[in-house]
BAVEXLUM-649108 format. One record per residue (C-alpha): z, y negated, x; residue in one letter. Coordinates in steps of 0.1 Angstrom, whole numbers, plus 5000, padded with zeros to 4 digits. Example, Ala and Ser with C-alpha at 12.3 -4.5 7.8 and 13.67 -1.06 7.14 Angstrom:
BEGIN
507850455123a
507150115137s
END
This chain:
BEGIN
545890494547x
543890164551x
541590144581x
542289864604x
540289924635x
537189724627x
537489544661x
536689874678x
533389924659x
531589704682x
532689904711x
531790214693x
528290084685x
527690024723x
528890364733x
526990534706x
523690354717x
524390424755x
525990764752x
528090684783x
531490534786x
530490404820x
527290224809x
529090094778x
531789954800x
529289774821x
527489624792x
530689494775x
532189384808x
535289604804x
536689894825x
535690244817x
539390324809x
539590044783x
536490154765x
537690514765x
541090404752x
539390214723x
537290504713x
540090754715x
542190514694x
539390474669x
538990854665x
542790884658x
542690604633x
539690764615x
541091124617x
537791254628x
535791304662x
532991074669x
531691224701x
531391564716x
532491544753x
531291774780x
530191754816x
530191374815x
527791374787x
528491234752x
526891354720x
527491204686x
528991434660x
527491434627x
530391224614x
529790994644x
526090954635x
526890874599x
529490604609x
527090454635x
524290434610x
526490244584x
528290034611x
524989924627x
523689794593x
526989624585x
527489454619x
523789334619x
524389184585x
527489004596x
525688864627x
522788744605x
525188554581x
527088394610x
523688274624x
522688144589x
525987964586x
525687804621x
522187684611x
520487884639x
516687834638x
514688064615x
512188134642x
513688474646x
511688734628x
513689024615x
511689364615x
513089684599x
511790004616x
512690364620x
514490414653x
512090684661x
509090454657x
510890164674x
511690364706x
508390564709x
505690324698x
506989964691x
509289894721x
506789994749x
504289744734x
506589444727x
506089274760x
502589194749x
503789044718x
506088794736x
503388714762x
501188614733x
503988454712x
506488294736x
508088074708x
508988364685x
512188574687x
512488924672x
515389104657x
514589484653x
516889634626x
517390014621x
515890104586x
515390464581x
514490494544x
513090284516x
516590284500x
517990084529x
515489804522x
517589724491x
520289574513x
518389504547x
517489144552x
514289174570x
510889014568x
508989334568x
509589704577x
507689984592x
508290324576x
506690674577x
505490834544x
502790854519x
502890494506x
503190404470x
506990304470x
507890144438x
508789774437x
507389734473x
504089624485x
502889844515x
499889874536x
498990174559x
499290054594x
498690394614x
497390714597x
499490994613x
499491334599x
502591554602x
503291914605x
506292144602x
508092144636x
510992354651x
512492444684x
511392754701x
514092984688x
513592874652x
509892904657x
510393274667x
512393334635x
509493174615x
506993404632x
508993704621x
509693604585x
506293414579x
506093034571x
506093084533x
509593254535x
510893044562x
510492704543x
512592854514x
515293014538x
515692754566x
516992404562x
514292144558x
515291804572x
514291514552x
512791194564x
512090834555x
509990954525x
512891154510x
511391484502x
507791344494x
506591454527x
507791814523x
506491824487x
502991704500x
503091974527x
503892244501x
501092124480x
498692144509x
499992484518x
499692604482x
503392684479x
505992594453x
508692354467x
511892584466x
513892454496x
516992634508x
520392514494x
521492464530x
520492114541x
521091864566x
520691494560x
520391284591x
519290914583x
518690814618x
515190934628x
515890964665x
518991164658x
516891384635x
514491464664x
517391584685x
518791794656x
515491984655x
515492024692x
518992164688x
517792424662x
519492264631x
516292324609x
512592234604x
511191884602x
507791724597x
506791544628x
503591374641x
502091304674x
504991084685x
506691404695x
503791514719x
506191474749x
508591744732x
505591964723x
504091954759x
507592024773x
508092314750x
511392194734x
509492154701x
506892384685x
504392324657x
505092624633x
502092574608x
498392494609x
498892304577x
499391934580x
500291634556x
496891464564x
497791174540x
500891044558x
501290764583x
503290454592x
503190174566x
504189814567x
506389754538x
506789394528x
510289244519x
509588884517x
506788664505x
505388454515x
505988544553x
507088284579x
504688164604x
506488394630x
506288704607x
502588634602x
502088614640x
503988954645x
501889104616x
498689004631x
499789144665x
500789464649x
497389514633x
495689444667x
497989704683x
497389954657x
493589924659x
493890034696x
496190324688x
494790674684x
497790854669x
497291144644x
494691414640x
495591774632x
494291994662x
492592304653x
494792604662x
492992904677x
493093214654x
494193414684x
496993174693x
499893134669x
501392774667x
504592884685x
END
């Protein structure tokens, strides 16, 4: 049956971002009942559930995460095309970025950019893999990885080593079976590098790369953090998850780090506009004052979990 509820995708986007019917209703200036009705109808039309509902808290299902990822990109592209057709000023700079990097590093610093560049507008687009750049219309992107992406120029912005990380329960399993056995038996969640990060970690650990056949692909990087917190597998994470490490919701499960990883600026357009050049200059200045990364020495008497 042909899908016809495209008008509800905008509402779905707001609810998925806010994870609250009430907050979404306030944002779109509708009643909570109206928003709830649209989401329920959308789920019926789709034939699958978008949210887990419990105790007034919404959580995206895996199907919901996948649809949100696709719809975000599609809706953003439509908005850009409409702006182009209207002849809106090109002073807006489009930046592609991992949602994880945007929320934890970029967003808290953007006030300083706007103070220094009052005439430039930014549009932050979710780009969670190098493959997404094939269709994303951005001036430049910020991705985690090892660099060296084919067909793209990239420059290391922030060196940021990464290490296998899990929740406390999964870390307990790893302690019992040993890390070498664990990375063959437990799901290894991919990242914006595909499996390049995990292959680099296996090389550093002196292990052959033989991942479990069970896998969980979550393109959205923020959702992937939550998946690890929920015990869905093991992922490579860096110092941006220090709040979860300090809270005990995530645990570093190895003393072997991917030392060559980091956040790269990946260039999509050349030459850059004046606004994009201003953003890039500001980005380099912010990165120089940032002290992410560094693999802390683990005491021999203290296991990483």
